[in-house]
N, CA, C, O and the ligand as a Tripos MOL2 file, in Angstrom:
@<TRIPOS>MOLECULE
protein
  269   267    68     0     0
PROTEIN
NO_CHARGES

@<TRIPOS>ATOM
      1 N        -102.6280  -17.5340  -49.3990 N.3       1 MET1
      2 CA       -102.9140  -16.5560  -48.3260 C.3       1 MET1
      3 C        -101.6490  -16.2600  -47.5230 C.2       1 MET1
      4 O        -100.9470  -17.1760  -47.0950 O.2       1 MET1
      5 N        -101.3700  -14.9910  -47.3280 N.am      2 THR2
      6 CA       -100.2480  -14.5960  -46.4770 C.3       2 THR2
      7 C        -100.7620  -13.6680  -45.3840 C.2       2 THR2
      8 O        -101.7270  -12.9310  -45.5840 O.2       2 THR2
      9 N        -100.1180  -13.7130  -44.2480 N.am      3 THR3
     10 CA       -100.5350  -12.8730  -43.1300 C.3       3 THR3
     11 C        -100.0840  -11.4350  -43.3160 C.2       3 THR3
     12 O        -100.7300  -10.5010  -42.8410 O.2       3 THR3
     13 N         -98.9460  -11.2680  -44.0250 N.am      4 GLY4
     14 CA        -98.4180   -9.9300  -44.2210 C.3       4 GLY4
     15 C         -97.6900   -9.4120  -43.0010 C.2       4 GLY4
     16 O         -97.2890   -8.2480  -42.9670 O.2       4 GLY4
     17 N         -97.5130  -10.2520  -42.0020 N.am      5 ALA5
     18 CA        -96.8520   -9.8150  -40.7770 C.3       5 ALA5
     19 C         -95.3370   -9.7990  -40.9290 C.2       5 ALA5
     20 O         -94.6310   -9.0480  -40.2550 O.2       5 ALA5
     21 N         -94.8580  -10.6480  -41.8320 N.am      6 LYS6
     22 CA        -93.4080  -10.7400  -42.0030 C.3       6 LYS6
     23 C         -92.9070   -9.7110  -43.0060 C.2       6 LYS6
     24 O         -93.5380   -9.4830  -44.0380 O.2       6 LYS6
     25 N         -91.7900   -9.1000  -42.7080 N.am      7 GLU7
     26 CA        -91.1780   -8.1980  -43.6620 C.3       7 GLU7
     27 C         -90.4280   -9.0160  -44.6960 C.2       7 GLU7
     28 O         -89.9090  -10.0890  -44.3870 O.2       7 GLU7
     29 N         -90.3680   -8.5180  -45.9190 N.am      8 PRO8
     30 CA        -89.6020   -9.2320  -46.9340 C.3       8 PRO8
     31 C         -88.1290   -9.2040  -46.5760 C.2       8 PRO8
     32 O         -87.5980   -8.1590  -46.2000 O.2       8 PRO8
     33 N         -87.4660  -10.3440  -46.6900 N.am      9 SER9
     34 CA        -86.0430  -10.3660  -46.3670 C.3       9 SER9
     35 C         -85.2350  -10.0200  -47.6070 C.2       9 SER9
     36 O         -85.5000  -10.5240  -48.6990 O.2       9 SER9
     37 N         -84.2540   -9.1600  -47.4240 N.am     10 TRP10
     38 CA        -83.4250   -8.7330  -48.5410 C.3      10 TRP10
     39 C         -82.1300   -9.5220  -48.5200 C.2      10 TRP10
     40 O         -81.6560   -9.9460  -47.4660 O.2      10 TRP10
     41 N         -81.5670   -9.7100  -49.7070 N.am     11 LEU11
     42 CA        -80.2810  -10.3820  -49.8130 C.3      11 LEU11
     43 C         -79.2230   -9.3990  -50.2880 C.2      11 LEU11
     44 O         -79.4880   -8.5380  -51.1270 O.2      11 LEU11
     45 N         -78.0140   -9.5400  -49.7390 N.am     12 CYS12
     46 CA        -76.8980   -8.7360  -50.2150 C.3      12 CYS12
     47 C         -76.5180   -9.2370  -51.6030 C.2      12 CYS12
     48 O         -76.3100  -10.4350  -51.8000 O.2      12 CYS12
     49 N         -76.4270   -8.3220  -52.5620 N.am     13 ALA13
     50 CA        -76.1170   -8.7050  -53.9350 C.3      13 ALA13
     51 C         -74.7150   -9.2890  -54.0410 C.2      13 ALA13
     52 O         -74.4590  -10.1420  -54.8910 O.2      13 ALA13
     53 N         -73.8190   -8.8390  -53.1930 N.am     14 ALA14
     54 CA        -72.4260   -9.2920  -53.2530 C.3      14 ALA14
     55 C         -72.2290  -10.6210  -52.5400 C.2      14 ALA14
     56 O         -71.5240  -11.4930  -53.0480 O.2      14 ALA14
     57 N         -72.8440  -10.7910  -51.3630 N.am     15 CYS15
     58 CA        -72.6110  -11.9680  -50.5290 C.3      15 CYS15
     59 C         -73.6980  -13.0340  -50.7060 C.2      15 CYS15
     60 O         -73.4400  -14.2220  -50.5080 O.2      15 CYS15
     61 N         -74.8940  -12.6170  -51.0720 N.am     16 GLY16
     62 CA        -75.9850  -13.5660  -51.2490 C.3      16 GLY16
     63 C         -76.5660  -14.0610  -49.9470 C.2      16 GLY16
     64 O         -77.2230  -15.1020  -49.9110 O.2      16 GLY16
     65 N         -76.3260  -13.3100  -48.8520 N.am     17 ILE17
     66 CA        -76.8960  -13.6940  -47.5600 C.3      17 ILE17
     67 C         -77.9170  -12.6430  -47.1260 C.2      17 ILE17
     68 O         -77.9190  -11.5120  -47.6130 O.2      17 ILE17
     69 N         -78.7800  -13.0480  -46.1990 N.am     18 ALA18
     70 CA        -79.8620  -12.1620  -45.7680 C.3      18 ALA18
     71 C         -79.3220  -10.9700  -44.9760 C.2      18 ALA18
     72 O         -78.3910  -11.0940  -44.1790 O.2      18 ALA18
     73 N         -79.9290   -9.8310  -45.2200 N.am     19 LEU19
     74 CA        -79.5470   -8.6190  -44.4880 C.3      19 LEU19
     75 C         -80.1800   -8.6300  -43.1010 C.2      19 LEU19
     76 O         -81.2030   -9.2770  -42.8770 O.2      19 LEU19
     77 N         -79.5620   -7.9100  -42.1810 N.am     20 GLU20
     78 CA        -80.0880   -7.7890  -40.8290 C.3      20 GLU20
     79 C         -80.4240   -6.3380  -40.5480 C.2      20 GLU20
     80 O         -79.7740   -5.4170  -41.0440 O.2      20 GLU20
     81 N         -81.4620   -6.1600  -39.7340 N.am     21 ARG21
     82 CA        -81.8270   -4.7820  -39.3760 C.3      21 ARG21
     83 C         -80.8660   -4.2390  -38.3340 C.2      21 ARG21
     84 O         -80.4260   -4.9570  -37.4360 O.2      21 ARG21
     85 N         -80.5510   -2.9650  -38.4680 N.am     22 GLY22
     86 CA        -79.6470   -2.3540  -37.5010 C.3      22 GLY22
     87 C         -79.6880   -0.8460  -37.6130 C.2      22 GLY22
     88 O         -80.1060   -0.2940  -38.6310 O.2      22 GLY22
     89 N         -79.2520   -0.1910  -36.5620 N.am     23 MET23
     90 CA        -79.2240    1.2620  -36.5760 C.3      23 MET23
     91 C         -77.9750    1.7420  -37.3040 C.2      23 MET23
     92 O         -76.8590    1.3020  -37.0270 O.2      23 MET23
     93 N         -78.1970    2.6520  -38.2390 N.am     24 VAL24
     94 CA        -77.0960    3.2040  -39.0230 C.3      24 VAL24
     95 C         -77.2050    4.7180  -38.9720 C.2      24 VAL24
     96 O         -78.2980    5.2760  -39.0680 O.2      24 VAL24
     97 N         -76.0720    5.3730  -38.8220 N.am     25 GLU25
     98 CA        -76.1040    6.8300  -38.8000 C.3      25 GLU25
     99 C         -75.8590    7.3700  -40.1980 C.2      25 GLU25
    100 O         -74.8750    7.0270  -40.8520 O.2      25 GLU25
    101 N         -76.7710    8.2170  -40.6380 N.am     26 ILE26
    102 CA        -76.6380    8.8370  -41.9440 C.3      26 ILE26
    103 C         -76.1690   10.2730  -41.7480 C.2      26 ILE26
    104 O         -76.7900   11.0530  -41.0250 O.2      26 ILE26
    105 N         -75.0770   10.6020  -42.3980 N.am     27 ALA27
    106 CA        -74.5600   11.9670  -42.2940 C.3      27 ALA27
    107 C         -75.2130   12.8320  -43.3570 C.2      27 ALA27
    108 O         -75.2750   12.4660  -44.5310 O.2      27 ALA27
    109 N         -75.7010   13.9930  -42.9220 N.am     28 TYR28
    110 CA        -76.3700   14.8850  -43.8670 C.3      28 TYR28
    111 C         -76.1640   16.3190  -43.4130 C.2      28 TYR28
    112 O         -76.5520   16.6800  -42.3020 O.2      28 TYR28
    113 N         -75.5830   17.1080  -44.2270 N.am     29 MET29
    114 CA        -75.3520   18.5250  -43.9460 C.3      29 MET29
    115 C         -74.7010   18.7380  -42.5850 C.2      29 MET29
    116 O         -75.1020   19.6240  -41.8310 O.2      29 MET29
    117 N         -73.7020   17.9280  -42.2750 N.am     30 GLY30
    118 CA        -72.9380   18.1190  -41.0540 C.3      30 GLY30
    119 C         -73.5560   17.5130  -39.8100 C.2      30 GLY30
    120 O         -72.9730   17.5980  -38.7280 O.2      30 GLY30
    121 N         -74.7320   16.8970  -39.9420 N.am     31 SER31
    122 CA        -75.3580   16.2560  -38.7920 C.3      31 SER31
    123 C         -75.5500   14.7770  -39.0840 C.2      31 SER31
    124 O         -75.6350   14.3760  -40.2450 O.2      31 SER31
    125 N         -75.6190   13.9570  -38.0270 N.am     32 ALA32
    126 CA        -75.8220   12.5220  -38.1920 C.3      32 ALA32
    127 C         -77.1930   12.1480  -37.6650 C.2      32 ALA32
    128 O         -77.5950   12.5720  -36.5820 O.2      32 ALA32
    129 N         -77.9060   11.3470  -38.4460 N.am     33 PHE33
    130 CA        -79.2470   10.9330  -38.0490 C.3      33 PHE33
    131 C         -79.3130    9.4080  -37.9990 C.2      33 PHE33
    132 O         -79.0610    8.7480  -39.0070 O.2      33 PHE33
    133 N         -79.6510    8.8390  -36.8340 N.am     34 PRO34
    134 CA        -79.7740    7.3880  -36.7370 C.3      34 PRO34
    135 C         -81.0400    6.8930  -37.4200 C.2      34 PRO34
    136 O         -82.1340    7.4060  -37.1850 O.2      34 PRO34
    137 N         -80.8690    5.8830  -38.2730 N.am     35 VAL35
    138 CA        -82.0010    5.3040  -38.9980 C.3      35 VAL35
    139 C         -81.8670    3.7890  -38.9530 C.2      35 VAL35
    140 O         -80.7680    3.2500  -39.0810 O.2      35 VAL35
    141 N         -83.0020    3.1000  -38.7690 N.am     36 GLU36
    142 CA        -82.9490    1.6360  -38.7800 C.3      36 GLU36
    143 C         -83.0480    1.1540  -40.2130 C.2      36 GLU36
    144 O         -84.0310    1.4100  -40.9090 O.2      36 GLU36
    145 N         -81.9940    0.4410  -40.6470 N.am     37 LEU37
    146 CA        -81.9320    0.0150  -42.0470 C.3      37 LEU37
    147 C         -81.5060   -1.4380  -42.1540 C.2      37 LEU37
    148 O         -81.0420   -2.0460  -41.1890 O.2      37 LEU37
    149 N         -81.6770   -1.9820  -43.3640 N.am     38 GLN38
    150 CA        -81.2050   -3.3290  -43.6540 C.3      38 GLN38
    151 C         -79.7160   -3.2640  -43.9440 C.2      38 GLN38
    152 O         -79.2650   -2.4560  -44.7570 O.2      38 GLN38
    153 N         -78.9530   -4.1230  -43.2710 N.am     39 ARG39
    154 CA        -77.5080   -4.0700  -43.3960 C.3      39 ARG39
    155 C         -76.9530   -5.4760  -43.5560 C.2      39 ARG39
    156 O         -77.4450   -6.4200  -42.9380 O.2      39 ARG39
    157 N         -75.9260   -5.6130  -44.3890 N.am     40 CYS40
    158 CA        -75.2910   -6.9150  -44.5810 C.3      40 CYS40
    159 C         -74.3230   -7.1740  -43.4360 C.2      40 CYS40
    160 O         -73.4110   -6.3770  -43.2180 O.2      40 CYS40
    161 N         -74.4980   -8.2830  -42.6890 N.am     41 PRO41
    162 CA        -73.6150   -8.5680  -41.5500 C.3      41 PRO41
    163 C         -72.2130   -8.9520  -41.9860 C.2      41 PRO41
    164 O         -71.2950   -8.9360  -41.1650 O.2      41 PRO41
    165 N         -72.0170   -9.2970  -43.2570 N.am     42 ARG42
    166 CA        -70.6970   -9.7410  -43.6940 C.3      42 ARG42
    167 C         -69.8700   -8.5800  -44.2330 C.2      42 ARG42
    168 O         -68.7620   -8.3390  -43.7540 O.2      42 ARG42
    169 N         -70.3950   -7.8520  -45.2290 N.am     43 CYS43
    170 CA        -69.5960   -6.7970  -45.8500 C.3      43 CYS43
    171 C         -69.9860   -5.4100  -45.3480 C.2      43 CYS43
    172 O         -69.2930   -4.4340  -45.6380 O.2      43 CYS43
    173 N         -71.0890   -5.3080  -44.5990 N.am     44 GLY44
    174 CA        -71.4400   -4.0380  -43.9830 C.3      44 GLY44
    175 C         -72.1620   -3.0650  -44.8940 C.2      44 GLY44
    176 O         -72.4270   -1.9250  -44.5140 O.2      44 GLY44
    177 N         -72.4840   -3.5230  -46.1090 N.am     45 ILE45
    178 CA        -73.2160   -2.6430  -47.0270 C.3      45 ILE45
    179 C         -74.5980   -2.3320  -46.4550 C.2      45 ILE45
    180 O         -75.2650   -3.2070  -45.9040 O.2      45 ILE45
    181 N         -75.0100   -1.0910  -46.5920 N.am     46 VAL46
    182 CA        -76.3250   -0.6670  -46.0940 C.3      46 VAL46
    183 C         -77.2270   -0.3690  -47.2780 C.2      46 VAL46
    184 O         -76.8460    0.3460  -48.2040 O.2      46 VAL46
    185 N         -78.4230   -0.9260  -47.2320 N.am     47 TYR47
    186 CA        -79.3750   -0.6810  -48.3060 C.3      47 TYR47
    187 C         -80.3830    0.3690  -47.8590 C.2      47 TYR47
    188 O         -81.0960    0.1800  -46.8740 O.2      47 TYR47
    189 N         -80.4350    1.4710  -48.5880 N.am     48 ILE48
    190 CA        -81.3760    2.5450  -48.2650 C.3      48 ILE48
    191 C         -82.4350    2.6050  -49.3590 C.2      48 ILE48
    192 O         -82.1500    3.0220  -50.4810 O.2      48 ILE48
    193 N         -83.6620    2.1850  -49.0310 N.am     49 PRO49
    194 CA        -84.7300    2.3040  -50.0220 C.3      49 PRO49
    195 C         -84.9010    3.7690  -50.4040 C.2      49 PRO49
    196 O         -84.8800    4.6450  -49.5390 O.2      49 PRO49
    197 N         -85.0680    4.0330  -51.6790 N.am     50 GLU50
    198 CA        -85.1440    5.4150  -52.1630 C.3      50 GLU50
    199 C         -86.2410    6.1970  -51.4490 C.2      50 GLU50
    200 O         -86.0690    7.3720  -51.1220 O.2      50 GLU50
    201 N         -87.3600    5.5380  -51.2150 N.am     51 GLU51
    202 CA        -88.4850    6.2010  -50.5690 C.3      51 GLU51
    203 C         -88.1170    6.6510  -49.1580 C.2      51 GLU51
    204 O         -88.4180    7.7760  -48.7570 O.2      51 GLU51
    205 N         -87.4640    5.7630  -48.4090 N.am     52 LEU52
    206 CA        -87.0510    6.0760  -47.0470 C.3      52 LEU52
    207 C         -86.0330    7.2090  -47.0580 C.2      52 LEU52
    208 O         -86.1110    8.1360  -46.2530 O.2      52 LEU52
    209 N         -85.0890    7.1250  -47.9690 N.am     53 ALA53
    210 CA        -84.0430    8.1440  -48.0370 C.3      53 ALA53
    211 C         -84.6550    9.5200  -48.2590 C.2      53 ALA53
    212 O         -84.2560   10.4890  -47.6140 O.2      53 ALA53
    213 N         -85.6070    9.6090  -49.1530 N.am     54 LEU54
    214 CA        -86.2380   10.8920  -49.4480 C.3      54 LEU54
    215 C         -87.0000   11.4140  -48.2350 C.2      54 LEU54
    216 O         -86.9470   12.6060  -47.9330 O.2      54 LEU54
    217 N         -87.7080   10.5240  -47.5400 N.am     55 THR55
    218 CA        -88.4780   10.9220  -46.3650 C.3      55 THR55
    219 C         -87.5630   11.4240  -45.2690 C.2      55 THR55
    220 O         -87.8060   12.4780  -44.6820 O.2      55 THR55
    221 N         -86.5170   10.6740  -44.9950 N.am     56 ARG56
    222 CA        -85.5950   11.0310  -43.9240 C.3      56 ARG56
    223 C         -84.8700   12.3300  -44.2450 C.2      56 ARG56
    224 O         -84.6590   13.1590  -43.3590 O.2      56 ARG56
    225 N         -84.4950   12.5090  -45.4780 N.am     57 MET57
    226 CA        -83.7930   13.7310  -45.8450 C.3      57 MET57
    227 C         -84.7130   14.9330  -45.6850 C.2      57 MET57
    228 O         -84.2650   16.0140  -45.3020 O.2      57 MET57
    229 N         -85.9810   14.7500  -45.9720 N.am     58 ALA58
    230 CA        -86.9410   15.8380  -45.8170 C.3      58 ALA58
    231 C         -87.0910   16.1870  -44.3420 C.2      58 ALA58
    232 O         -87.1670   17.3620  -43.9830 O.2      58 ALA58
    233 N         -87.1350   15.1590  -43.4800 N.am     59 GLU59
    234 CA        -87.2240   15.3850  -42.0360 C.3      59 GLU59
    235 C         -85.9850   16.1060  -41.5420 C.2      59 GLU59
    236 O         -86.0730   17.0200  -40.7220 O.2      59 GLU59
    237 N         -84.8390   15.6960  -42.0400 N.am     60 ALA60
    238 CA        -83.5790   16.3020  -41.6150 C.3      60 ALA60
    239 C         -83.5600   17.7760  -41.9850 C.2      60 ALA60
    240 O         -83.1090   18.6110  -41.2010 O.2      60 ALA60
    241 N         -84.0440   18.0940  -43.1610 N.am     61 GLU61
    242 CA        -84.0640   19.4870  -43.5950 C.3      61 GLU61
    243 C         -84.9560   20.3220  -42.6900 C.2      61 GLU61
    244 O         -84.6280   21.4650  -42.3730 O.2      61 GLU61
    245 N         -86.0860   19.7530  -42.2730 N.am     62 LYS62
    246 CA        -86.9940   20.4660  -41.3700 C.3      62 LYS62
    247 C         -86.3140   20.7530  -40.0420 C.2      62 LYS62
    248 O         -86.3950   21.8620  -39.5150 O.2      62 LYS62
    249 N         -85.6330   19.7260  -39.5020 N.am     63 ILE63
    250 CA        -84.9510   19.8740  -38.2100 C.3      63 ILE63
    251 C         -83.9110   20.9750  -38.2930 C.2      63 ILE63
    252 O         -83.7920   21.8010  -37.3880 O.2      63 ILE63
    253 N         -83.1650   20.9810  -39.3790 N.am     64 LEU64
    254 CA        -82.0960   21.9630  -39.5370 C.3      64 LEU64
    255 C         -82.6690   23.3710  -39.7010 C.2      64 LEU64
    256 O         -82.1010   24.3460  -39.2080 O.2      64 LEU64
    257 N         -83.7780   23.4610  -40.3860 N.am     65 GLU65
    258 CA        -84.3690   24.7760  -40.6170 C.3      65 GLU65
    259 C         -84.9330   25.3900  -39.3350 C.2      65 GLU65
    260 O         -84.9710   26.6110  -39.1820 O.2      65 GLU65
    261 N         -85.3740   24.5170  -38.4090 N.am     66 ASP66
    262 CA        -85.9550   25.0160  -37.1600 C.3      66 ASP66
    263 C         -84.9160   25.6150  -36.2210 C.2      66 ASP66
    264 O         -85.2450   26.3740  -35.3100 O.2      66 ASP66
    265 N         -83.6390   25.2550  -36.4620 N.am     67 LYS67
    266 CA        -82.6010   25.7290  -35.5450 C.3      67 LYS67
    267 C         -82.2960   27.2140  -35.7630 C.2      67 LYS67
    268 O         -81.4450   27.7770  -35.0750 O.2      67 LYS67
    269 ZN        -72.6560   -8.3740  -48.2380 Zn       68 ZN68
@<TRIPOS>BOND
     1     1     2 1
     2     2     3 1
     3     3     4 2
     4     3     5 am
     5     5     6 1
     6     6     7 1
     7     7     8 2
     8     7     9 am
     9     9    10 1
    10    10    11 1
    11    11    12 2
    12    11    13 am
    13    13    14 1
    14    14    15 1
    15    15    16 2
    16    15    17 am
    17    17    18 1
    18    18    19 1
    19    19    20 2
    20    19    21 am
    21    21    22 1
    22    22    23 1
    23    23    24 2
    24    23    25 am
    25    25    26 1
    26    26    27 1
    27    27    28 2
    28    27    29 am
    29    29    30 1
    30    30    31 1
    31    31    32 2
    32    31    33 am
    33    33    34 1
    34    34    35 1
    35    35    36 2
    36    35    37 am
    37    37    38 1
    38    38    39 1
    39    39    40 2
    40    39    41 am
    41    41    42 1
    42    42    43 1
    43    43    44 2
    44    43    45 am
    45    45    46 1
    46    46    47 1
    47    47    48 2
    48    47    49 am
    49    49    50 1
    50    50    51 1
    51    51    52 2
    52    51    53 am
    53    53    54 1
    54    54    55 1
    55    55    56 2
    56    55    57 am
    57    57    58 1
    58    58    59 1
    59    59    60 2
    60    59    61 am
    61    61    62 1
    62    62    63 1
    63    63    64 2
    64    63    65 am
    65    65    66 1
    66    66    67 1
    67    67    68 2
    68    67    69 am
    69    69    70 1
    70    70    71 1
    71    71    72 2
    72    71    73 am
    73    73    74 1
    74    74    75 1
    75    75    76 2
    76    75    77 am
    77    77    78 1
    78    78    79 1
    79    79    80 2
    80    79    81 am
    81    81    82 1
    82    82    83 1
    83    83    84 2
    84    83    85 am
    85    85    86 1
    86    86    87 1
    87    87    88 2
    88    87    89 am
    89    89    90 1
    90    90    91 1
    91    91    92 2
    92    91    93 am
    93    93    94 1
    94    94    95 1
    95    95    96 2
    96    95    97 am
    97    97    98 1
    98    98    99 1
    99    99   100 2
   100    99   101 am
   101   101   102 1
   102   102   103 1
   103   103   104 2
   104   103   105 am
   105   105   106 1
   106   106   107 1
   107   107   108 2
   108   107   109 am
   109   109   110 1
   110   110   111 1
   111   111   112 2
   112   111   113 am
   113   113   114 1
   114   114   115 1
   115   115   116 2
   116   115   117 am
   117   117   118 1
   118   118   119 1
   119   119   120 2
   120   119   121 am
   121   121   122 1
   122   122   123 1
   123   123   124 2
   124   123   125 am
   125   125   126 1
   126   126   127 1
   127   127   128 2
   128   127   129 am
   129   129   130 1
   130   130   131 1
   131   131   132 2
   132   131   133 am
   133   133   134 1
   134   134   135 1
   135   135   136 2
   136   135   137 am
   137   137   138 1
   138   138   139 1
   139   139   140 2
   140   139   141 am
   141   141   142 1
   142   142   143 1
   143   143   144 2
   144   143   145 am
   145   145   146 1
   146   146   147 1
   147   147   148 2
   148   147   149 am
   149   149   150 1
   150   150   151 1
   151   151   152 2
   152   151   153 am
   153   153   154 1
   154   154   155 1
   155   155   156 2
   156   155   157 am
   157   157   158 1
   158   158   159 1
   159   159   160 2
   160   159   161 am
   161   161   162 1
   162   162   163 1
   163   163   164 2
   164   163   165 am
   165   165   166 1
   166   166   167 1
   167   167   168 2
   168   167   169 am
   169   169   170 1
   170   170   171 1
   171   171   172 2
   172   171   173 am
   173   173   174 1
   174   174   175 1
   175   175   176 2
   176   175   177 am
   177   177   178 1
   178   178   179 1
   179   179   180 2
   180   179   181 am
   181   181   182 1
   182   182   183 1
   183   183   184 2
   184   183   185 am
   185   185   186 1
   186   186   187 1
   187   187   188 2
   188   187   189 am
   189   189   190 1
   190   190   191 1
   191   191   192 2
   192   191   193 am
   193   193   194 1
   194   194   195 1
   195   195   196 2
   196   195   197 am
   197   197   198 1
   198   198   199 1
   199   199   200 2
   200   199   201 am
   201   201   202 1
   202   202   203 1
   203   203   204 2
   204   203   205 am
   205   205   206 1
   206   206   207 1
   207   207   208 2
   208   207   209 am
   209   209   210 1
   210   210   211 1
   211   211   212 2
   212   211   213 am
   213   213   214 1
   214   214   215 1
   215   215   216 2
   216   215   217 am
   217   217   218 1
   218   218   219 1
   219   219   220 2
   220   219   221 am
   221   221   222 1
   222   222   223 1
   223   223   224 2
   224   223   225 am
   225   225   226 1
   226   226   227 1
   227   227   228 2
   228   227   229 am
   229   229   230 1
   230   230   231 1
   231   231   232 2
   232   231   233 am
   233   233   234 1
   234   234   235 1
   235   235   236 2
   236   235   237 am
   237   237   238 1
   238   238   239 1
   239   239   240 2
   240   239   241 am
   241   241   242 1
   242   242   243 1
   243   243   244 2
   244   243   245 am
   245   245   246 1
   246   246   247 1
   247   247   248 2
   248   247   249 am
   249   249   250 1
   250   250   251 1
   251   251   252 2
   252   251   253 am
   253   253   254 1
   254   254   255 1
   255   255   256 2
   256   255   257 am
   257   257   258 1
   258   258   259 1
   259   259   260 2
   260   259   261 am
   261   261   262 1
   262   262   263 1
   263   263   264 2
   264   263   265 am
   265   265   266 1
   266   266   267 1
   267   267   268 2
@<TRIPOS>SUBSTRUCTURE
     1 MET1         2 RESIDUE 1 A MET
     2 THR2         6 RESIDUE 1 A THR
     3 THR3        10 RESIDUE 1 A THR
     4 GLY4        14 RESIDUE 1 A GLY
     5 ALA5        18 RESIDUE 1 A ALA
     6 LYS6        22 RESIDUE 1 A LYS
     7 GLU7        26 RESIDUE 1 A GLU
     8 PRO8        30 RESIDUE 1 A PRO
     9 SER9        34 RESIDUE 1 A SER
    10 TRP10       38 RESIDUE 1 A TRP
    11 LEU11       42 RESIDUE 1 A LEU
    12 CYS12       46 RESIDUE 1 A CYS
    13 ALA13       50 RESIDUE 1 A ALA
    14 ALA14       54 RESIDUE 1 A ALA
    15 CYS15       58 RESIDUE 1 A CYS
    16 GLY16       62 RESIDUE 1 A GLY
    17 ILE17       66 RESIDUE 1 A ILE
    18 ALA18       70 RESIDUE 1 A ALA
    19 LEU19       74 RESIDUE 1 A LEU
    20 GLU20       78 RESIDUE 1 A GLU
    21 ARG21       82 RESIDUE 1 A ARG
    22 GLY22       86 RESIDUE 1 A GLY
    23 MET23       90 RESIDUE 1 A MET
    24 VAL24       94 RESIDUE 1 A VAL
    25 GLU25       98 RESIDUE 1 A GLU
    26 ILE26      102 RESIDUE 1 A ILE
    27 ALA27      106 RESIDUE 1 A ALA
    28 TYR28      110 RESIDUE 1 A TYR
    29 MET29      114 RESIDUE 1 A MET
    30 GLY30      118 RESIDUE 1 A GLY
    31 SER31      122 RESIDUE 1 A SER
    32 ALA32      126 RESIDUE 1 A ALA
    33 PHE33      130 RESIDUE 1 A PHE
    34 PRO34      134 RESIDUE 1 A PRO
    35 VAL35      138 RESIDUE 1 A VAL
    36 GLU36      142 RESIDUE 1 A GLU
    37 LEU37      146 RESIDUE 1 A LEU
    38 GLN38      150 RESIDUE 1 A GLN
    39 ARG39      154 RESIDUE 1 A ARG
    40 CYS40      158 RESIDUE 1 A CYS
    41 PRO41      162 RESIDUE 1 A PRO
    42 ARG42      166 RESIDUE 1 A ARG
    43 CYS43      170 RESIDUE 1 A CYS
    44 GLY44      174 RESIDUE 1 A GLY
    45 ILE45      178 RESIDUE 1 A ILE
    46 VAL46      182 RESIDUE 1 A VAL
    47 TYR47      186 RESIDUE 1 A TYR
    48 ILE48      190 RESIDUE 1 A ILE
    49 PRO49      194 RESIDUE 1 A PRO
    50 GLU50      198 RESIDUE 1 A GLU
    51 GLU51      202 RESIDUE 1 A GLU
    52 LEU52      206 RESIDUE 1 A LEU
    53 ALA53      210 RESIDUE 1 A ALA
    54 LEU54      214 RESIDUE 1 A LEU
    55 THR55      218 RESIDUE 1 A THR
    56 ARG56      222 RESIDUE 1 A ARG
    57 MET57      226 RESIDUE 1 A MET
    58 ALA58      230 RESIDUE 1 A ALA
    59 GLU59      234 RESIDUE 1 A GLU
    60 ALA60      238 RESIDUE 1 A ALA
    61 GLU61      242 RESIDUE 1 A GLU
    62 LYS62      246 RESIDUE 1 A LYS
    63 ILE63      250 RESIDUE 1 A ILE
    64 LEU64      254 RESIDUE 1 A LEU
    65 GLU65      258 RESIDUE 1 A GLU
    66 ASP66      262 RESIDUE 1 A ASP
    67 LYS67      266 RESIDUE 1 A LYS
    68 ZN68       269 GROUP 0 **** ****
């Protein structure tokens, strides 16, 4: 039995240490969008789940189109 309250912890493939959550700015079509992502505290690599990336990019496109 698991509570499901805990998020799965990711490991950096290069360093083998747990990633930490942090705000990262993603540049897209000349604009920057802050997104909370898993990031390696040692080498700074950011892991963007494909699903999240697609969702955020779709939101960004909507924002840009409204301008
Ligand atoms: Zn790393």
